[in-house]
C-alpha positions as CSV (number, residue, x, y, z in Angstrom):
1,M,0.0,0.0,0.0
2,K,2.8,2.4,0.8
3,K,4.4,1.8,-2.6
4,V,1.1,2.6,-4.3
5,V,0.8,5.9,-2.4
6,K,4.4,6.8,-3.2
7,L,3.9,5.9,-6.9
8,I,0.8,8.1,-7.1
9,F,2.6,10.9,-5.3
10,Y,5.6,10.8,-7.7
11,I,3.3,10.6,-10.8
12,T,1.3,13.5,-9.6
13,L,4.5,15.5,-8.8
14,G,5.8,14.6,-12.2
15,I,2.7,15.8,-14.0
16,F,2.7,19.0,-11.9
17,I,6.3,19.7,-12.9
18,V,5.7,18.9,-16.6
19,I,2.6,21.2,-16.9
20,Q,4.7,24.1,-15.6
21,F,6.4,24.2,-19.1
22,I,3.1,24.7,-20.9
23,R,2.8,28.5,-21.4
24,L,-0.4,30.1,-22.5
25,D,-0.6,33.4,-24.4
26,K,-1.1,36.4,-22.2
27,N,-3.9,38.8,-22.6
28,E,-1.8,42.0,-22.5
29,G,-2.9,44.3,-25.3
30,G,-2.3,47.6,-23.6
31,Y,-4.7,50.2,-22.3
32,E,-4.8,52.0,-25.7
33,S,-7.3,49.5,-26.8
34,L,-9.7,50.9,-24.2
35,L,-9.5,54.5,-25.3
36,T,-12.4,54.3,-27.8
37,F,-14.7,52.8,-25.2
38,E,-13.7,55.3,-22.5
39,R,-14.0,58.3,-24.9
40,E,-17.3,57.2,-26.4
41,T,-18.9,56.5,-23.1
42,N,-17.5,59.7,-21.6
43,T,-16.0,57.7,-18.7
44,P,-14.9,59.9,-15.8
45,E,-11.7,59.1,-13.9
46,N,-13.4,57.5,-10.9
47,V,-15.3,55.1,-13.1
48,K,-12.1,54.3,-15.1
49,E,-10.5,53.3,-11.8
50,I,-13.4,51.1,-10.9
51,L,-13.3,49.4,-14.3
52,K,-9.6,49.1,-14.2
53,T,-9.7,47.5,-10.7
54,H,-12.7,45.2,-11.1
55,C,-13.6,44.7,-14.8
56,Y,-10.8,45.1,-17.4
57,D,-8.8,42.1,-16.2
58,C,-11.5,39.8,-17.7
59,H,-13.4,42.1,-20.0
60,S,-10.6,43.7,-22.1
61,N,-7.4,42.9,-24.0
62,Q,-5.5,44.2,-21.0
63,T,-5.1,41.8,-18.0
64,V,-2.9,42.5,-15.1
65,Y,-1.7,39.0,-14.0
66,P,-1.0,38.2,-10.4
67,W,2.1,36.2,-9.5
68,Y,0.1,32.9,-9.2
69,A,-1.0,33.2,-12.8
70,E,2.4,31.7,-13.6
71,I,1.6,28.4,-11.8
72,A,-0.2,25.7,-13.7
73,P,-3.0,24.6,-13.4
74,L,-4.0,28.1,-12.0
75,S,-2.7,29.6,-15.2
76,F,-5.0,27.4,-17.2
77,W,-8.0,28.3,-15.1
78,M,-7.2,32.0,-15.3
79,A,-6.8,31.9,-19.1
80,D,-10.1,30.2,-19.4
81,H,-11.7,32.7,-17.1
82,V,-10.4,35.6,-19.1
83,N,-11.4,34.1,-22.4
84,E,-14.9,33.5,-21.2
85,G,-15.1,37.1,-19.9
86,K,-14.0,38.5,-23.2
87,E,-16.5,36.4,-25.1
88,E,-19.3,37.9,-23.0
89,L,-18.0,41.5,-23.1
90,N,-14.7,42.9,-24.4
91,F,-14.4,46.6,-23.8
92,S,-11.3,46.7,-26.1
93,E,-13.6,45.7,-29.1
94,W,-16.2,48.4,-28.4
95,Q,-15.6,50.2,-31.7
96,H,-16.8,47.0,-33.5
97,F,-20.1,46.8,-31.7
98,S,-23.3,48.2,-33.2
99,T,-25.2,50.9,-31.4
100,K,-27.8,48.4,-30.3
101,R,-25.2,46.0,-28.9
102,K,-23.4,48.8,-27.1
103,D,-26.7,49.8,-25.4
104,H,-27.4,46.2,-24.6
105,K,-24.0,45.6,-23.1
106,L,-24.3,48.6,-20.8
107,E,-27.8,47.4,-19.8
108,E,-26.3,44.0,-19.0
109,L,-23.5,45.7,-17.0
110,V,-26.1,47.5,-14.9
111,E,-28.1,44.2,-14.3
112,E,-25.0,42.2,-13.4
113,V,-23.7,44.8,-10.9
114,E,-27.2,45.3,-9.4
115,E,-27.7,41.6,-8.9
116,G,-24.2,41.1,-7.5
117,E,-23.2,38.8,-10.3
118,M,-20.2,40.8,-11.3
119,P,-17.5,40.8,-10.5
120,L,-17.5,37.0,-9.9
121,D,-16.9,35.6,-6.5
122,S,-13.7,33.9,-7.7
123,Y,-12.3,37.3,-8.6
124,T,-13.4,39.1,-5.4
125,W,-11.9,36.5,-3.1
126,I,-8.5,37.9,-4.0
127,H,-9.2,41.4,-5.5
128,G,-12.0,42.5,-3.2
129,S,-15.6,43.2,-4.2
130,L,-17.2,46.4,-5.3
131,S,-18.3,48.7,-2.5
132,K,-21.9,49.8,-2.5
133,K,-20.7,53.3,-3.4
134,D,-18.7,51.9,-6.4
135,Q,-21.7,49.9,-7.5
136,E,-23.9,53.0,-7.4
137,I,-21.3,55.1,-9.3
138,L,-20.9,52.4,-12.0
139,I,-24.6,51.9,-12.4
140,Q,-25.3,55.6,-12.6
141,W,-22.5,56.1,-15.2
142,A,-23.7,53.2,-17.3
143,N,-27.3,54.4,-17.3
144,V,-26.1,57.9,-18.4
145,A,-23.8,56.4,-21.1
146,R,-26.8,54.4,-22.4
147,L,-28.8,57.6,-23.1
148,S,-26.7,58.5,-26.1
149,Y,-27.1,55.1,-27.6
150,Q,-30.8,55.1,-26.9
151,K,-31.2,58.5,-28.6
152,E,-29.2,57.2,-31.6
153,L,-31.4,54.1,-31.8
154,K,-34.6,56.3,-31.8
155,T,-33.1,58.4,-34.6
156,I,-32.5,55.4,-36.7
157,Q,-36.0,54.0,-36.3
């Protein structure tokens, strides 16, 4: 029995060491990719800071990776997490969205924050959650930003 446990331990250790050599592409496109979004939505500095601290890591082409992102299998989990976040909403791709989609994405942002769905618990365990004040600021800003898209949509119809 001891030999089996030792064998399992060494195999597991070997796998852990081998997967450390698997490197995934990093999501580090630079903050320049966010300028269109921030300019178009007239994002004030306090909201930019909230977005940078709680949203851009998973919802833009600019992720700030913590030290543990270099350790597999955590690196695999984080890469998957970021890719899923970007599939749902990528602020760096804002210029490619239609007016209707921009309005809808901001509407979803408001809903997700109001319902406490964003940021995800797995993110807040390490990075902290949005304070009530930050939630209110973000929601108020997103609702105001939506007004220009809604006005444009009415003009088109």
